[in-house]
Each structure stands twice: as structure tokens, then as C-alpha cells.
N, C-alpha and C positions, 0 to 999 in steps of 0.2 A: 792494332791497338789492343792491349790486354784488358781483361775484365776489371782489374784493379783500376786502370786508367779510366774506365767507363763508370766507375763508382762516383756518384755525385758528392759534392762537399757535405751535403746534409746527411747522406748515408754514412760517410766516414765519421762525422761527428756522432751520429747515433751509435755506430759500432764502438767508438771510443767510450761512450757512456756504458754500453753493454759490457765492455772489457772490464770496467771498474766494478760493475755489479758481479760479474763472474769471479773476479779476483777476490772479492769479499767472501764468496761462497767457497772458494778453494784456497783460502789464505793458508800459507805455509806449505802448500802442495805445488802450485804453479804460479810463476811470476806473471805480472801483468803483460809484459812484452810477449811471452809465450802465448798467453791467452789471446792477445790482439792478433798475433800471426795466425793462430788457428781460426779466429773469427774471419779474417780476411780470406783465408783459404776456403772456408766453408761458404762464404759469400760467393766467391768465384766459381766454386763447384756448382752451386745452385743456379747462379746467373747464366751458366752455360746452356741450360735447358729451359729456364723459366720463361713463361709467356706473360705472366703478370708480375711486373717489376716492383710494385709498391709494397709487397709483403716480404721482400728479400731480407731485410734486416731482421725481422721477426723470425723468419725461417732459419737464417744463419745463426741466430742466437740459440735456437733449439738444437740445431745440428751441432754446433760447437760444444754446447753443454753435454750432449750425448757422447761426443768424442772425448771430452775431458773426463767424464764418468768412466768411460772405457779405459782410458789410460790409468786412472786411479785404481780401477779394479784389477788391471793387469799387474800393477806394481804392489798390490796388497798381498803380503805373505802371511798375514795373521789368520787365525781361525775364524774370524768374522767374515772373511771373503765368501761371497755367494757364487754359485755356479752361473755361468754366462753362456748365452746362445746367440748365434747370428743366423738370421733367416735371409736367404738370398734367392731372388728370382731375376728375370730379365729386366723388367721395367720398374720393379719395386712399387707397383701400383695396385696389385690385387692379392695374389697368394701370400707373398711374404708379409704384406701389411695385415692380412687377416690372421696369419700365424702369430705375428707380434702382438696383435690385439688380444687373442686368446691367451697367449703366454703371460702377458702383463696382468690380465684379469685373474687368471687362475693362480699364478705364482705369488702375486702381491709383492712383498718385500723379501721373499725367500730366495729369489733368483732374479737375474736381470737379462734383458735381451735387446737386440738391435735388429734392424733390417736394412737391406740395401739392394741395389740392382746392378747388373753388368752393363746395362744400357738404360739408365733411369729415364722414365717417362716425364711428361710435363705436369701431370696431375694424377691424383689417386682415383681409382675406379669407383665411380659413384654407386654402381651396383653393389660392389663389395662393402661400401660404407652403409648402404641401406640394409644389406643382409646381416651385417654385424650389429647394426642398430636393433634388429628384431630380437636379438638375444641379449640386449642390454649392454653392448660394448660399443663405445663411441670411438671410431677411428677417423672422424671427419677432420681433425686437426693435423693428421699425418700428411706427409708429402714425400714424393719419390726422392731418394738419396743414392749416391754412388756407394759402392762398397769400398770403404777406406781402410787404411792400414790399422788405425786405432781399433776398429771393430774386429778385424781379423786377428790382431794380436791378443785381444782380451778374451775372445770366445774360447770356451772349452769344447763346445759343439758347434759345428757349422752345418746347417740344414739347407740343401740346395733344392730348387724347384724349377727345373727346366732351363737353367743357365748353362748347363753342360761344361764344356772345356773353358768357357769364359770365367768360371769360378776357380780361383787359384787354390792349389793344395799346399798346405804348410805342414811341416812335421810337428808331431805332438798334439794334433787336433783330432777329434773324433768327427767323422763326416757321415752324414746321412743324406740320401737323395730320395725325396718324396715325389713320386710320379703322380701329379695332380693335373687336372684340366685347368687351362688358363681361363679365368672368368671374363677376359676381354671379349666384348661383343655379345655376351650372353645375357639373357633376361634374368630378372631377380629369381624367378622360379628355378632356372637352371643353375644359378649360383648357390642356392641354399644347400644342395648336397655337397658341393665343394667346401663350403663353410663348415658344415657338420663333420666332414671327413678330416679337415684340418684340425678342428677342435678335438676330435678323438685322438689324433696323432700327438697333439700337444699334451694331452692328458697322460698318454703313455710315456712320453719323453720326461715329463715332470716326475712320474713315479720312479723313473730310473735315476734322475738327478738328485732327488731329495729323499732323505731317509724315511720320513713319515709324513708325506704330503697330505693335506686336508683339502681336497678339491671340491 
């Protein structure tokens, strides 16, 4: 039985409501059928590894919104298009989530980023959440996601962190491999240096992507 078949009637009704919401946000860019199909796919992707099922619709909404933003950014050929970065690690639970948190915090609206994993975990590393919280960055609402075509297609730079050959190589992309310790199983004290090193590397990346960044 497919994940779509396992979707409850109430979840489908909720996704249909979300599709209407997203259609209003992307009016003239994506049709409602396209949005609904992406929502269903996002739901299925997350349901495959989710241990807590009651938040799937909320997570699918956020995941689909990120994918739609990526598609819109990839199609934008105007001068207003901002640089885009994809952070990838194995489980999308620690390193890539901290990198995304730093990037979003420092770049604000001058660039965009996404994160994903080659083998998404079931939940974000709570030690990483606590470490980022110490520097005023809240990543508690993030969740592990697979690396999807929309993110890969929209990214100008792909930063990998330990996923090796599982991370695909596409022509026309700039790739960086950041050798960083995995925070999984580490104490908060051990995670802090990893957090700080990720922050330093994100700052360097932003100085390269943006003409006059104010970090």
C-alpha cells in the first residue's frame, strides 16, 4: 500500500486547504493542481520516515512551500534573483541544519538556502538545536528532508558534509565539501566547536556570493 493510500481523509482535506493557500501565494506562477501534486509528494516523502504522524500535514506544507520557492527562484531570470545554496549531509539532522540556520540568519533576504539529506533521519538533533539557540538562532521547527530535484536545480552552490557519493553531481553547479564532525551522539560542549566552525564557513561563503555583505 502506498503512502498516498495511507493518507487519512482528514489529512487529504487538510492538504487540499493548504493547496488553496499556497495557490494564493503563488498566483500566476503555479496552478493549484501542480501545487497539490507537490504537496502529496512532500507528504509521502516525509511519511516514509516520520515517527510522529500528526504533524505530517504541517511539515508537508513547509516542505512544499520550500520546493515551490526553489522552482520559482530557478525560473527567475531577472536581476532580482538572489543566490541560492543547498546544504547536504547524511541525515539532515545536524550539520546541514545548523548551516541552514546560520545562512538564513546572516543572509536575511539577500540570498536563500535549503537543506536535505541522502538518508533523512526521523528528527532534528536536539543538541544542534540547543547549540544554535545559544547564539540566538532557532532551528527547532526544522525537520529532516530528502534532497529533492527542486533544491538541486535551484542551487548555485551545493555544500556537502559527509554524504560522499550519495550526493549527486550536476553540471553548472559549484560544489564544496566541508569536512566537519557529525554532531550525532555528541554532548552540547562537543557540538559548540562544530557550530562555530559552520558559522565561520557560512560567513566566508556569503562574502563570496554577495557583493557587499553586512554580516
